[in-house]
C-alpha positions as CSV (number, residue, x, y, z in Angstrom):
1,M,0.0,0.0,0.0
2,D,1.6,3.3,-1.1
3,L,1.4,6.6,0.8
4,A,-1.5,7.9,-1.2
5,A,-3.6,4.8,-0.4
6,I,-2.7,5.1,3.2
7,Y,-3.8,8.7,3.2
8,Q,-7.1,8.0,1.5
9,F,-7.7,5.1,3.9
10,G,-6.9,7.3,6.8
11,L,-9.4,9.9,5.7
12,K,-12.2,7.2,5.7
13,V,-11.2,6.0,9.1
14,E,-11.1,9.6,10.4
15,L,-14.5,10.5,9.0
16,A,-16.2,7.3,10.3
17,G,-14.4,7.7,13.7
18,A,-15.6,11.3,14.1
19,L,-19.2,10.4,13.3
20,A,-19.1,7.4,15.7
21,L,-17.7,9.5,18.5
22,W,-20.4,12.2,18.2
23,V,-23.1,9.4,18.2
24,A,-21.5,7.9,21.3
25,L,-21.5,11.2,23.0
26,A,-25.1,11.9,22.2
27,L,-26.1,8.5,23.6
28,R,-24.2,9.1,26.8
29,V,-25.6,12.5,27.6
30,R,-28.7,11.1,29.3
31,S,-26.8,8.8,31.6
32,A,-24.3,11.5,32.5
33,R,-26.8,14.1,33.6
34,H,-26.7,13.1,37.3
35,S,-22.9,12.5,37.6
36,R,-20.6,15.5,37.7
37,Q,-17.5,13.3,36.9
38,Q,-19.3,11.8,33.9
39,R,-20.3,15.2,32.6
40,M,-16.7,16.4,33.0
41,L,-15.5,13.4,31.0
42,L,-18.0,14.0,28.3
43,Y,-17.0,17.6,28.1
44,A,-13.4,16.6,27.6
45,V,-14.2,14.0,25.0
46,A,-16.6,16.4,23.2
47,G,-13.8,18.9,23.0
48,L,-11.5,16.3,21.5
49,A,-14.3,15.2,19.1
50,G,-14.7,18.8,18.0
51,S,-10.9,19.0,17.5
52,I,-11.1,15.9,15.3
53,T,-14.1,17.2,13.4
54,V,-12.5,20.5,12.4
55,Y,-9.6,18.5,11.0
56,L,-11.9,16.8,8.5
57,D,-11.2,18.1,5.0
58,P,-14.8,19.1,4.2
59,V,-15.1,20.9,7.6
60,S,-11.8,22.7,7.4
61,A,-12.4,23.7,3.8
62,A,-15.8,25.2,4.8
63,L,-14.3,27.1,7.7
64,N,-11.5,28.5,5.6
65,R,-14.0,29.7,3.0
66,T,-15.7,31.9,5.5
67,F,-14.9,35.6,5.7
68,I,-13.6,35.4,9.3
69,F,-11.3,32.4,8.7
70,A,-10.3,33.1,5.1
71,N,-6.6,32.5,4.5
72,S,-6.1,31.6,8.2
73,C,-4.6,28.3,7.2
74,G,-6.2,26.2,10.0
75,L,-6.2,28.9,12.7
76,F,-9.7,28.0,13.8
77,M,-9.0,24.3,14.2
78,N,-5.8,25.1,16.2
79,V,-7.6,27.5,18.5
80,W,-10.4,24.9,19.0
81,G,-7.7,22.3,19.8
82,V,-6.5,24.6,22.6
83,L,-10.0,24.8,23.9
84,A,-10.2,21.0,23.8
85,S,-6.9,20.7,25.7
86,A,-8.3,23.1,28.4
87,L,-11.4,20.9,28.7
88,I,-9.3,17.8,29.0
89,L,-7.0,19.4,31.6
90,D,-9.9,20.6,33.6
91,F,-11.3,17.0,33.7
92,I,-8.0,15.7,34.9
93,L,-7.7,18.2,37.7
94,A,-11.3,17.6,38.8
95,A,-10.6,13.8,38.9
96,I,-7.7,14.4,41.4
97,S,-9.8,17.0,43.4
98,Q,-7.5,19.9,42.3
99,R,-9.8,21.7,39.9
100,R,-8.7,25.2,38.9
101,P,-11.2,26.3,36.2
102,W,-10.2,30.0,36.2
103,L,-6.5,29.1,35.8
104,V,-7.1,26.4,33.2
105,Y,-9.5,28.3,31.0
106,G,-7.6,31.6,31.6
107,L,-4.4,30.0,30.3
108,G,-6.4,28.5,27.4
109,A,-7.7,31.9,26.4
110,A,-4.2,33.4,26.7
111,V,-2.7,30.7,24.5
112,S,-5.5,31.1,21.9
113,A,-5.0,34.9,21.9
114,T,-1.2,34.4,21.5
115,L,-1.7,32.0,18.5
116,I,-4.1,34.5,16.8
117,L,-1.6,37.3,17.4
118,L,1.3,35.3,16.1
119,N,-0.7,34.2,13.0
120,F,-1.5,37.8,12.0
121,T,1.7,39.6,13.0
122,I,5.2,38.2,13.3
123,A,4.4,34.8,11.9
124,P,1.8,35.1,9.1
125,H,0.1,31.9,8.2
126,A,2.1,30.0,10.7
127,G,-0.7,27.4,10.9
128,C,0.5,26.0,7.6
129,V,2.8,23.5,9.1
130,S,3.4,21.8,5.7
131,A,4.7,25.1,4.1
132,Q,8.4,25.3,3.8
133,V,8.4,28.9,5.0
134,V,7.5,27.8,8.6
135,P,10.8,27.4,10.4
136,W,11.5,24.6,12.8
137,Y,11.6,27.1,15.7
138,S,8.1,28.5,14.9
139,P,6.7,29.8,18.2
140,F,3.2,29.2,16.9
141,W,3.7,25.5,16.6
142,W,5.8,25.0,19.7
143,L,3.2,26.7,21.8
144,L,0.4,24.7,20.1
145,I,2.1,21.4,20.6
146,A,2.9,22.2,24.2
147,A,-0.7,23.1,24.9
148,H,-1.9,19.7,23.6
149,L,0.8,17.6,25.3
150,V,0.2,19.3,28.7
151,A,-3.4,17.9,28.5
152,T,-3.0,14.5,26.8
153,I,0.0,13.1,28.6
154,P,-1.5,13.6,32.2
155,S,-4.8,12.3,30.9
156,A,-3.3,9.1,29.6
157,A,-1.4,8.6,32.8
158,L,-4.4,9.3,35.0
159,C,-6.7,6.9,33.1
160,A,-4.0,4.2,33.1
161,R,-3.5,4.7,36.9
162,Y,-7.1,4.4,37.7
163,A,-7.4,1.4,35.4
164,V,-4.8,-0.4,37.4
165,R,-6.6,0.5,40.6
166,A,-9.9,-0.8,39.2
167,G,-8.8,-4.4,40.2
168,A,-11.4,-7.0,39.5
169,D,-13.9,-4.6,37.9
170,R,-13.1,-5.5,34.3
171,T,-15.6,-3.2,32.8
172,L,-14.2,-0.1,34.5
173,R,-10.6,-1.2,33.9
174,T,-11.3,-1.8,30.2
175,G,-13.1,1.5,29.7
176,L,-10.3,3.4,31.4
177,M,-7.6,1.6,29.4
178,L,-9.4,2.5,26.1
179,L,-9.6,6.2,27.1
180,A,-5.9,6.0,28.1
181,A,-5.1,4.5,24.7
182,G,-7.1,7.3,23.0
183,F,-5.1,10.0,24.9
184,V,-1.9,8.2,24.0
185,S,-2.8,8.1,20.4
186,S,-3.5,11.9,20.6
187,T,-0.1,12.4,22.2
188,V,1.5,10.4,19.4
189,F,-0.1,12.6,16.9
190,W,1.4,15.8,18.4
191,L,4.8,14.1,18.7
192,I,4.6,13.3,15.0
193,V,3.7,16.9,14.3
194,L,6.8,17.9,16.2
195,V,9.0,15.5,14.2
196,F,7.4,16.8,11.0
197,L,8.2,20.4,12.1
198,L,11.8,19.6,12.9
199,A,12.7,17.2,10.0
200,R,10.0,17.6,7.4
201,P,9.7,13.9,6.4
202,M,6.9,14.3,3.9
203,A,5.9,10.6,4.3
204,L,4.7,11.3,7.8
205,G,1.9,13.5,6.4
206,A,0.2,10.5,4.9
207,F,-0.3,9.0,8.4
208,F,-2.0,12.1,10.0
209,P,-5.6,11.2,9.1
210,L,-5.1,7.5,10.1
211,N,-3.7,8.6,13.5
212,I,-6.6,11.0,14.1
213,G,-9.1,8.2,13.1
214,I,-7.5,5.7,15.5
215,T,-7.8,8.3,18.3
216,A,-11.5,8.8,17.5
217,W,-12.3,5.1,17.5
218,L,-10.4,4.5,20.7
219,M,-12.3,7.3,22.4
220,T,-15.6,6.0,20.9
221,A,-14.9,2.6,22.4
222,G,-14.1,4.1,25.8
223,V,-17.3,6.2,25.8
224,C,-19.5,3.4,24.4
225,L,-18.4,0.6,26.7
226,P,-20.9,1.5,29.5
227,L,-23.6,1.7,26.9
228,L,-22.7,-1.8,25.6
229,I,-22.5,-3.2,29.1
230,D,-26.0,-1.7,29.8
231,L,-27.4,-3.2,26.7
232,R,-26.0,-6.6,27.6
233,R,-27.5,-6.3,31.1
234,Q,-30.9,-5.4,29.6
235,A,-30.8,-8.3,27.3
236,R,-29.8,-10.6,30.1
237,H,-32.6,-9.3,32.3
238,R,-35.2,-9.7,29.6
239,A,-34.1,-13.3,28.9
240,A,-34.2,-14.0,32.7
241,L,-37.7,-12.6,32.9
242,W,-38.9,-14.9,30.1
243,R,-37.2,-18.0,31.5
244,L,-38.4,-17.4,35.1
245,W,-42.0,-17.1,34.0
246,P,-42.9,-20.9,34.3
247,L,-41.4,-21.1,37.8
248,W,-43.1,-17.9,38.9
249,R,-46.4,-19.0,37.4
250,D,-46.4,-22.4,39.2
251,L,-45.3,-21.0,42.5
252,V,-47.7,-18.0,42.7
253,E,-50.5,-20.3,41.6
254,A,-49.8,-22.3,44.8
255,A,-49.3,-19.1,46.9
256,P,-51.3,-16.3,45.2
257,Q,-51.0,-14.0,48.2
258,V,-47.4,-13.1,47.3
259,V,-48.4,-11.4,44.1
260,L,-48.4,-7.6,44.5
261,Q,-49.8,-6.9,41.0
262,Q,-50.7,-9.2,38.1
263,P,-48.2,-8.6,35.2
264,S,-49.5,-7.6,31.8
265,G,-48.3,-10.8,30.1
266,R,-45.3,-12.8,29.4
267,L,-44.6,-11.3,26.0
268,R,-45.6,-7.8,26.8
269,Q,-43.1,-7.7,29.7
270,L,-40.3,-8.0,27.2
271,L,-41.5,-5.0,25.2
272,A,-41.6,-2.7,28.2
273,R,-39.1,0.1,28.8
274,P,-35.8,-0.9,30.5
275,R,-36.7,0.5,33.8
276,T,-40.0,-1.3,33.8
277,T,-38.3,-4.5,32.8
278,N,-35.8,-4.2,35.7
279,L,-38.5,-3.5,38.2
280,R,-40.6,-6.4,37.0
281,L,-37.7,-8.8,37.2
282,Y,-36.9,-7.6,40.7
283,R,-40.6,-8.0,41.7
284,Q,-40.7,-11.5,40.1
285,V,-37.7,-12.6,42.1
286,V,-39.2,-11.3,45.3
287,E,-42.5,-13.1,44.7
288,I,-40.7,-16.4,43.9
289,R,-38.8,-16.0,47.1
290,D,-41.9,-15.3,49.2
291,A,-43.7,-18.3,47.6
292,I,-40.7,-20.6,48.4
293,L,-40.9,-19.5,52.1
294,I,-44.6,-20.1,52.3
295,L,-44.4,-23.5,50.5
296,R,-41.6,-24.8,52.7
297,D,-44.1,-25.2,55.6
298,Y,-46.0,-27.7,53.5
299,V,-43.2,-30.3,53.4
300,R,-42.9,-32.7,56.3
301,A,-39.6,-33.7,57.9
302,E,-39.8,-37.3,56.5
303,E,-40.6,-36.0,53.0
304,M,-37.6,-33.7,53.2
305,D,-35.3,-36.5,54.3
306,H,-36.6,-38.6,51.5
307,V,-35.9,-35.8,49.0
308,V,-32.3,-35.2,50.3
309,R,-31.5,-38.9,50.3
310,T,-32.9,-39.6,46.8
311,V,-32.0,-36.5,44.7
312,A,-28.5,-36.3,43.2
313,V,-27.5,-33.2,45.1
314,G,-24.6,-32.1,42.9
315,P,-22.6,-29.0,43.8
316,A,-23.9,-27.5,47.0
317,S,-22.5,-25.6,50.0
318,Q,-23.4,-25.4,53.6
319,R,-25.1,-22.0,52.9
320,Q,-27.1,-23.0,49.9
321,P,-28.9,-26.3,49.1
322,S,-28.6,-27.5,45.5
323,P,-31.3,-26.4,43.0
324,A,-32.3,-30.0,42.5
325,V,-33.1,-30.5,46.2
326,V,-35.1,-27.2,46.3
327,A,-36.9,-28.1,43.1
328,S,-37.9,-31.5,44.5
329,W,-39.4,-30.4,47.8
330,L,-41.1,-27.5,46.1
331,E,-43.0,-29.9,43.9
332,V,-43.9,-32.0,47.0
333,A,-45.1,-28.8,48.8
334,R,-47.3,-27.7,45.9
335,R,-48.9,-31.1,45.8
336,N,-49.4,-31.2,49.6
337,K,-51.0,-27.8,49.6
338,A,-53.3,-28.7,46.8
339,N,-54.3,-31.8,48.8
340,G,-55.2,-29.7,51.8
341,V,-52.2,-30.6,54.0
342,T,-52.0,-28.4,57.1
343,P,-48.8,-26.3,57.0
344,K,-46.3,-26.6,59.9
345,R,-43.5,-24.3,60.7
346,S,-40.2,-25.7,59.6
347,L,-36.8,-24.8,61.2
348,D,-34.4,-26.7,59.0
349,D,-31.9,-25.2,56.5
350,A,-33.5,-26.5,53.3
351,T,-34.7,-23.1,52.2
352,P,-32.1,-21.4,49.9
353,E,-30.5,-18.2,51.2
354,P,-31.0,-15.0,49.2
355,G,-28.2,-14.1,46.8
356,D,-25.7,-11.2,47.3
357,D,-27.3,-9.2,44.5
358,L,-30.0,-9.5,41.9
359,D,-27.8,-11.2,39.3
360,S,-26.7,-14.0,41.7
361,E,-30.3,-14.4,42.8
362,V,-31.5,-14.7,39.2
363,D,-28.8,-17.3,38.5
364,F,-29.9,-19.5,41.3
365,L,-33.6,-19.3,40.3
366,L,-32.8,-20.1,36.7
367,A,-30.8,-23.1,37.9
368,L,-33.9,-24.0,40.0
369,G,-36.2,-23.7,37.1
370,Q,-33.9,-25.9,35.0
371,A,-33.6,-28.5,37.8
372,R,-37.4,-28.9,37.8
373,R,-37.1,-30.6,34.4
374,S,-34.3,-33.0,35.3
375,P,-35.0,-36.8,35.5
376,S,-33.9,-37.1,39.1
377,V,-36.3,-34.4,40.3
378,R,-39.2,-35.9,38.2
379,A,-38.5,-39.3,39.6
380,V,-38.4,-38.3,43.3
381,T,-41.5,-36.1,43.0
382,T,-43.6,-38.8,41.2
383,P,-46.5,-39.5,43.6
384,A,-45.9,-43.2,43.6
385,V,-42.5,-42.8,45.3
386,T,-43.2,-40.1,47.8
387,V,-43.4,-40.8,51.5
388,D,-46.9,-39.6,51.7
389,Q,-48.0,-42.1,49.0
390,A,-46.0,-44.9,50.7
391,E,-47.8,-44.3,54.0
392,Q,-51.2,-44.3,52.3
393,A,-50.6,-47.6,50.4
394,P,-52.4,-50.7,51.9
395,Q,-50.2,-52.8,54.1
396,H,-50.0,-56.6,53.9
397,D,-51.3,-58.4,57.0
398,P,-50.3,-62.2,57.2
399,A,-52.8,-62.9,60.0
400,R,-55.7,-61.5,58.0
401,S,-54.6,-63.5,55.0
402,E,-54.8,-66.7,56.9
403,Q,-58.3,-65.9,58.2
404,T,-59.4,-65.2,54.7
405,A,-58.0,-68.5,53.6
């Protein structure tokens, strides 16, 4: 691939990355409204997105055709870049509780004014870094490069530092590392600009759009990761709501008093808004738990012993009985309640303990629902093999047989 092809490919990556970054920012606005840190991060990334956008050929051409920016040779994009650097630096200082907005934005305004002054006085058209007339010691470009590096290098270091501290939280760690990589990519861009200014290797110019595009995509990934995690969680909750329905239906049929409000329907629940779906899943888990507590009193001690001895327990702990055991005695309890058995308070540990969070609770109940269909549970809950049926079966009396004979 020659330099021209690399340049054209970079332009496509740059354009797609800029569009994707703006879409990601728009999608994150709603979730960041109630978090100051999230808003600060979005401001910083939005500044960077604007800096990338003004570097797009159609945008820069349109700006340079206006009366204000005519013949400015990229002055607007460079001043916007200084503003983006100020937003990024403000975010970094806020993250370490050392925010100095007046100082940061005051310096940003001073640097911008200096660049404009240099561009129109002692260094006309200094923004044209590709022009041979710009000397390597150009104060315009040294000041501009310094303004960017002062923001991007600490940002990359801070994101990487907090990513290491994230520990077992893979989502947070991955998101921070992606943002750190984006800031590193931006740093590399300005270092390449510095090398270009000093040595003028024309081949480097072909890689500018590609580098900017990579920066945009890394930032997009970092900003989008929470959205993707949330979508995955929503899909998981909707799937759990669908799969728990048969278990919930059977248990609330046996203990209808646990139902707070009848749901609209199995399919309609999946089409509800995310917040409604999450609330319904939480309520469904609570109602299943309440029904389990009620039905436990309908299982007699000898029936429980029979279940524990017969069912293949599988992986279980002292804190939590296996799903197969719980599924077995639940079926026995449902049948006993339907047959009018009087409930009796139980004090054993066969009732499963609540999970640490909603996800762990859902995982156990899904395993419980699956265990109900297993052959071992079906075998032990068949009426012919339960203790109750065994006691009700006619007993053989030898003396009575002799009298009959």
